[in-house]
N, C-alpha and C positions, 0 to 999 in steps of 0.2 A: 169546119169553120167554127172554131170555138168562140163563144160569146155573141153569136149572131142572134139578134132578136128583131121584132118588127120595128122598134124604135130606131135601131141602127140602120136597117134597110131604108127607112123613111129619110134618115139623115143623108144617105147616099144620093138621093134624088132632090134634096133641098139645099145642102151645104155647097157653097161655092169655094173653089180653090182660092186661097187668099194671096198667093204669090206665084211668081215664076212665069214660064212661057204660057201656061194655061190659066193664068189669073182670071177669075170671074166665071170660069166654066164650072158647071155642076160636076161634082166628083164622079157621078155615074157616067158622065160623058167624056171622061179623060180617056185618051187612046191607050190601048194595051201596051204599045211600045214604051210609052211614058211610065205606066205603072210598073213595067218590067225594070226600067231604069231605076225608078224609085226603090224597088225591091233590092236591087243590087247595092244601092247607096245606103239603104237602111231607112225604115219608116219612122223610127223613133217611138217613144212611149206616150206621146201626147194624144189627146182625143183625135186630132187630125191624123196623126200617124196611124192610129188604130183603124180609122175609117179608110184610109188609103190601103192599108193591108187587107182589109175586108174586101174592098173593091178589086184589088189585085187577085184575090182568091176567086171571087165571082167571075172575073174576066178569064182567068186561067182555066177555069172549069167550064167555060161556055154557058154560064148561067145569067148573062145580062138580060135576056128576055123576061126573067122573073121580076125585074124591077119596073117593067112597063106599066102594070096596074097601079103602081104607087105614084106615078108622075102626075104633076099638075100642069106642066107645060111640055111641049114637044122637045125631044132631045136636040142638042146642037151637034153639028158635024165637025 
């Protein structure tokens, strides 16, 4: 996971998806199947695209639990 640092992990639990089916949901709470779809479509090079790519890697490798200590609010289902 190239470029992963504490600030990026913090953004995963605080940044909300700005558009689409999951608009308003924290990026760390996006479902794996949606992240997989985004990966197939291409994340892009924007800051949001990089966060989505990082979250995809975390989800794909079963590492979502490492984000729990960073949360300020409970996850959404």
